[in-house]
Backbone bond lengths (Angstrom), bond angles and torsions (degrees), N, CA, C in turn:
res aa  C-N    CA-C-N  psi(-1)  N-CA   C-N-CA  omega(-1)  CA-C   N-CA-C  phi
1 M - - - 1.449 - - 1.528 110.29 -
2 K 1.379 116.65 -41.76 1.468 120.11 178.87 1.500 110.94 -62.23
3 L 1.342 117.80 -38.83 1.434 122.03 179.68 1.544 110.51 -65.03
4 L 1.302 117.42 -39.35 1.456 122.27 178.36 1.538 110.61 -65.88
5 K 1.334 115.09 -43.94 1.474 120.62 178.86 1.539 111.42 -62.69
6 G 1.352 117.17 -43.26 1.462 123.15 177.08 1.512 112.03 -62.52
7 S 1.307 116.48 -43.28 1.484 121.75 178.52 1.528 110.43 -63.56
8 F 1.315 116.24 -41.38 1.460 120.64 179.19 1.539 110.72 -63.58
9 M 1.338 117.72 -43.58 1.453 122.12 178.04 1.551 111.06 -61.99
10 L 1.317 116.38 -42.27 1.442 122.26 176.75 1.531 111.31 -60.61
11 L 1.329 116.10 -44.52 1.455 120.68 178.79 1.504 112.04 -62.31
12 I 1.357 117.41 -42.79 1.440 121.60 178.26 1.536 111.30 -62.66
13 S 1.334 117.21 -41.45 1.454 121.92 178.02 1.528 111.32 -63.24
14 L 1.315 116.39 -42.11 1.485 119.16 178.78 1.537 112.25 -64.48
15 I 1.349 115.77 -40.78 1.472 120.31 177.38 1.517 110.15 -60.40
16 A 1.321 116.08 -44.39 1.486 120.07 178.87 1.519 112.13 -60.42
17 I 1.310 116.42 -43.30 1.493 120.95 -179.58 1.505 109.44 -65.45
18 I 1.329 119.05 -46.78 1.461 122.46 179.63 1.520 109.95 -61.71
19 S 1.300 118.34 -43.58 1.444 122.89 177.52 1.525 112.11 -57.04
20 L 1.330 115.76 -47.54 1.478 121.06 -179.99 1.514 110.11 -62.36
21 N 1.364 118.10 -42.02 1.456 120.47 -179.66 1.523 110.45 -67.15
22 L 1.334 119.22 -37.22 1.468 119.93 178.65 1.481 111.39 -66.56
23 Q 1.327 119.60 -35.61 1.470 120.85 177.04 1.508 109.74 -65.37
24 T 1.312 118.96 -39.38 1.466 122.18 -179.74 1.531 110.63 -66.15
25 V 1.338 116.18 -44.03 1.474 121.96 -178.51 1.543 110.30 -67.03
26 S 1.314 117.77 -31.66 1.470 119.83 -172.82 1.539 112.65 -71.91
27 A 1.365 119.05 -12.93 1.456 119.24 176.64 1.515 109.20 -64.70
28 E 1.344 114.89 131.78 1.445 121.40 -176.51 1.526 110.20 -110.32
29 S 1.350 115.16 123.73 1.481 118.43 176.48 1.534 108.20 -71.40
30 V 1.347 114.14 126.78 1.453 119.76 -176.22 1.510 114.03 -114.51
31 A 1.336 116.05 -13.83 1.459 120.38 179.89 1.516 109.43 -161.98
32 W 1.325 115.71 160.68 1.455 121.31 174.07 1.522 108.76 -134.68
33 Y 1.312 116.35 161.07 1.444 121.05 177.81 1.522 109.20 -142.16
34 D 1.297 116.64 150.94 1.487 121.12 179.21 1.513 105.89 -163.05
35 G 1.316 118.03 124.20 1.449 119.05 -178.65 1.495 113.64 -176.16
36 L 1.315 113.27 -176.81 1.478 122.23 -178.03 1.526 110.10 -133.06
37 P 1.327 118.62 74.61 1.464 117.92 177.17 1.528 110.25 -60.26
38 A 1.331 116.21 134.08 1.482 120.95 -179.21 1.529 109.15 -73.72
39 K 1.313 113.88 179.63 1.474 117.65 -179.37 1.536 110.45 -62.25
40 A 1.329 115.96 151.90 1.462 122.88 -176.96 1.511 110.39 -55.79
41 G 1.321 116.72 137.74 1.473 121.01 175.74 1.494 112.61 86.96
42 Q 1.315 121.27 -4.18 1.457 122.30 -179.61 1.528 107.91 -89.13
43 W 1.307 117.27 111.56 1.471 123.46 -177.44 1.509 109.80 -121.05
44 T 1.309 114.73 98.29 1.467 121.51 174.43 1.502 107.72 -133.38
45 P 1.324 119.89 163.66 1.458 120.48 179.97 1.544 113.43 -59.49
46 V 1.318 117.51 -30.48 1.467 121.65 -176.40 1.530 110.64 -91.92
47 D 1.331 116.18 -48.39 1.470 120.53 -175.43 1.510 109.89 -107.01
48 S 1.289 115.13 136.14 1.477 121.54 179.15 1.521 108.79 -139.62
49 D 1.312 115.42 158.37 1.447 118.92 -179.85 1.522 111.85 -83.53
50 H 1.354 118.55 4.98 1.455 121.03 178.47 1.520 111.23 -145.69
51 I 1.333 114.05 157.00 1.457 123.17 172.90 1.523 108.27 -133.76
52 Y 1.351 116.70 169.99 1.460 122.69 177.26 1.503 109.87 -126.74
53 S 1.345 116.40 151.83 1.461 122.30 166.17 1.521 107.90 -78.70
54 E 1.286 117.17 170.85 1.437 120.34 170.31 1.534 106.98 -69.12
55 P 1.349 117.18 155.62 1.483 118.96 179.31 1.510 111.11 -63.46
56 F 1.330 116.20 149.50 1.458 122.46 176.16 1.538 109.60 -143.75
57 N 1.356 113.63 153.47 1.469 120.30 -174.28 1.518 111.23 -85.59
58 V 1.328 117.53 131.22 1.490 121.44 176.39 1.543 111.47 -119.63
59 T 1.334 117.83 18.70 1.433 120.09 177.46 1.530 109.90 -58.90
60 G 1.337 116.48 126.16 1.438 121.24 176.56 1.498 115.60 85.11
61 V 1.313 120.20 4.35 1.470 122.14 177.25 1.518 110.47 -119.43
62 S 1.349 116.34 149.68 1.455 119.75 179.96 1.527 111.98 -107.25
63 S 1.337 117.36 -8.93 1.471 119.97 177.75 1.519 109.82 -155.19
64 V 1.322 114.50 159.31 1.477 122.22 174.79 1.538 107.18 -132.30
65 T 1.317 114.69 161.04 1.449 121.66 178.73 1.516 109.05 -115.01
66 V 1.336 116.74 130.11 1.465 122.04 176.07 1.520 106.72 -106.82
67 K 1.316 116.28 127.77 1.495 122.78 176.46 1.519 106.99 -127.80
68 G 1.331 115.98 134.38 1.426 116.79 -179.88 1.553 113.33 -176.23
69 Y 1.319 112.98 -171.83 1.473 119.51 175.63 1.500 109.50 -124.58
70 Q 1.329 116.00 156.76 1.453 121.59 178.40 1.558 106.59 -153.60
71 Y 1.314 115.23 137.67 1.466 119.24 175.71 1.518 109.74 -163.21
72 F 1.314 114.60 158.16 1.441 121.67 173.65 1.494 109.47 -100.54
73 P 1.345 118.05 145.62 1.476 119.70 176.96 1.552 110.47 -64.23
74 A 1.317 116.39 -35.59 1.479 121.09 -179.96 1.546 107.77 -100.95
75 D 1.335 115.15 162.77 1.463 118.28 175.22 1.509 109.18 -70.04
76 S 1.314 116.30 121.96 1.480 122.52 -179.14 1.504 107.39 -168.86
77 T 1.303 115.30 168.17 1.465 120.42 175.74 1.521 110.58 -73.92
78 V 1.287 117.51 127.22 1.454 123.00 -179.72 1.526 105.93 -95.50
79 N 1.317 118.22 119.90 1.459 122.37 -178.15 1.513 107.22 -144.49
80 V 1.340 116.66 107.37 1.456 122.31 -173.56 1.532 110.27 -128.60
81 K 1.326 117.12 134.49 1.469 122.00 178.20 1.522 107.66 -100.72
82 Y 1.325 114.78 135.00 1.502 122.41 177.43 1.521 106.86 -116.46
83 Q 1.342 116.63 124.04 1.466 121.64 -179.32 1.505 109.87 -127.03
84 I 1.331 115.13 143.25 1.475 120.58 166.51 1.525 104.82 -93.88
85 V 1.317 116.98 123.69 1.457 122.14 -172.95 1.529 112.71 -131.18
86 L 1.350 113.97 147.64 1.476 120.86 165.17 1.541 103.73 -93.76
87 R 1.306 115.81 117.09 1.481 119.45 -179.13 1.498 110.02 -80.51
88 N 1.345 115.13 130.56 1.428 123.66 176.14 1.535 108.77 -121.79
89 A 1.324 116.86 168.27 1.466 120.18 -177.83 1.530 110.98 -65.82
90 I 1.323 120.21 -31.81 1.448 121.81 -175.43 1.535 112.06 -104.68
91 W 1.330 118.80 -41.15 1.449 121.58 -177.16 1.559 108.38 -145.32
92 D 1.306 113.21 167.40 1.474 121.26 175.08 1.528 109.46 -101.54
93 E 1.331 117.75 130.17 1.446 119.83 172.81 1.533 109.06 -86.94
94 V 1.294 115.89 119.40 1.489 121.94 -176.71 1.523 108.39 -83.91
95 L 1.345 114.22 124.46 1.482 122.09 -178.71 1.528 111.89 -103.07
96 A 1.327 117.11 -25.57 1.450 124.35 178.72 1.507 108.92 -166.44
97 E 1.347 116.50 151.32 1.459 118.54 -179.51 1.531 110.18 -156.65
98 T 1.311 114.95 155.62 1.452 123.64 174.39 1.532 107.43 -151.66
99 T 1.310 115.88 150.82 1.459 121.73 174.77 1.514 108.14 -111.15
100 V 1.354 116.11 131.68 1.451 122.82 179.23 1.513 106.99 -111.01
101 T 1.326 116.52 119.77 1.482 120.42 179.89 1.518 107.52 -111.29
102 G 1.317 115.52 138.78 1.456 121.63 178.97 1.481 113.07 111.30
103 A 1.307 116.44 159.05 1.463 122.49 178.87 1.527 108.69 -86.05
104 Y 1.305 114.68 133.91 1.458 124.10 173.77 1.506 107.11 -128.72
105 P 1.341 116.85 92.61 1.497 119.97 -173.22 1.493 113.35 -68.10
106 K 1.306 116.24 155.02 1.453 122.76 -179.48 1.544 111.57 -57.78
107 E 1.318 115.42 -39.22 1.476 120.23 -177.58 1.526 113.02 -87.64
108 G 1.339 117.17 2.39 1.487 120.80 -179.83 1.499 111.47 -108.56
109 T 1.346 114.30 -153.74 1.418 122.06 176.99 1.525 110.11 -80.96
110 W 1.311 117.74 126.39 1.468 122.58 -179.35 1.539 107.79 -83.21
111 F 1.341 115.01 154.70 1.461 119.71 173.82 1.510 109.49 -79.34
112 S 1.354 116.55 158.58 1.456 122.81 176.27 1.513 107.39 -142.95
113 R 1.348 116.14 126.48 1.458 121.32 179.98 1.529 109.34 -134.86
114 V 1.321 115.65 137.99 1.462 122.49 175.15 1.541 106.55 -95.05
115 L 1.326 116.81 127.66 1.464 122.08 177.60 1.524 107.31 -112.89
116 T 1.304 116.22 120.30 1.461 121.50 -179.75 1.539 109.44 -96.19
117 L 1.297 116.32 126.18 1.439 122.20 -177.72 1.545 110.69 -69.10
118 N 1.344 116.54 138.82 1.477 118.34 -177.13 1.532 112.63 -81.69
119 K 1.320 119.07 -2.43 1.465 123.36 174.39 1.517 109.37 -162.52
120 P 1.321 117.53 155.62 1.500 120.11 177.76 1.509 109.04 -65.94
121 I 1.315 115.25 141.03 1.477 122.45 177.48 1.517 109.67 -124.75
122 I 1.312 115.27 137.92 1.448 120.98 170.57 1.508 106.10 -111.69
123 G 1.314 116.33 111.44 1.431 119.22 179.98 1.540 112.69 125.77
124 S 1.341 114.72 -155.02 1.434 121.83 -171.95 1.540 114.20 -104.02
125 V 1.281 115.25 150.04 1.468 125.20 174.51 1.525 108.51 -134.93
126 S 1.322 116.71 178.18 1.453 120.44 175.36 1.507 107.45 -134.65
127 L 1.333 116.33 158.89 1.451 123.48 171.55 1.520 103.77 -92.75
128 K 1.354 115.73 127.66 1.454 121.97 176.30 1.566 105.60 -109.85
129 I 1.355 114.36 129.06 1.443 119.92 -178.37 1.532 107.33 -115.33
130 I 1.346 116.96 122.48 1.459 122.79 -173.57 1.516 109.64 -119.87
131 N 1.321 116.38 122.97 1.489 121.67 175.54 1.544 106.92 -80.47
132 L 1.367 115.32 121.40 1.429 119.89 -178.89 1.548 113.40 -94.83
133 N 1.316 117.62 -2.31 1.456 120.69 -178.30 1.536 110.86 -86.11
134 P 1.350 119.11 123.35 1.451 122.08 -177.60 1.533 115.38 -78.16
135 I 1.350 117.25 -4.51 1.449 120.44 -171.91 1.564 111.89 -106.41
136 N 1.326 117.77 -43.23 1.451 121.43 -173.01 1.515 112.83 -125.48
137 G 1.315 116.23 154.70 1.457 123.07 169.12 1.517 108.84 -75.48
138 V 1.315 117.85 172.33 1.436 122.56 -177.28 1.521 108.67 -138.86
139 K 1.338 118.14 148.74 1.437 123.45 173.11 1.522 108.96 -103.21
140 V 1.285 117.91 123.66 1.476 123.35 -179.41 1.527 109.65 -130.60
141 A 1.318 115.09 149.30 1.461 122.53 172.59 1.510 108.09 -166.26
142 G 1.346 115.54 153.27 1.462 120.56 178.18 1.491 112.57 166.75
143 N 1.350 114.78 -160.46 1.429 121.85 -176.31 1.511 111.47 -137.13
144 V 1.326 114.43 159.51 1.488 121.92 174.18 1.530 105.76 -116.67
145 Y 1.363 114.52 134.84 1.442 120.64 -177.75 1.536 109.10 -124.86
146 K 1.359 114.28 148.26 1.463 119.17 173.94 1.511 108.21 -127.52
């Protein structure tokens, strides 16, 4: 009886591990971003305090996950806002946002944030990355998953 109970517990543990791994694998990368937003408030045709990912489809999902790295070349406070936006000709409609503070180097542990959309969307949106530091530019790169 003890052997049967032990085998049953082992089987339950294996099912839980496999289930967790399947959930991790099922995340689909839908967009990537890579850029150098300039210091906050710098608005020129070449340098801007924000960049965008390519558009990606969010039909049928209520949230996305952003994973990436961010760092400044010089020692400074790293403060970057990530927004899911509907891009319009005049302004961007913000559907979700988070601010990530701190350096997350490319060779280290990347940050991961879940952004929940404030309303259902049929179609495409973009990730907008905004450098909030008024002194230095920032290097950012990563992926968006749904």
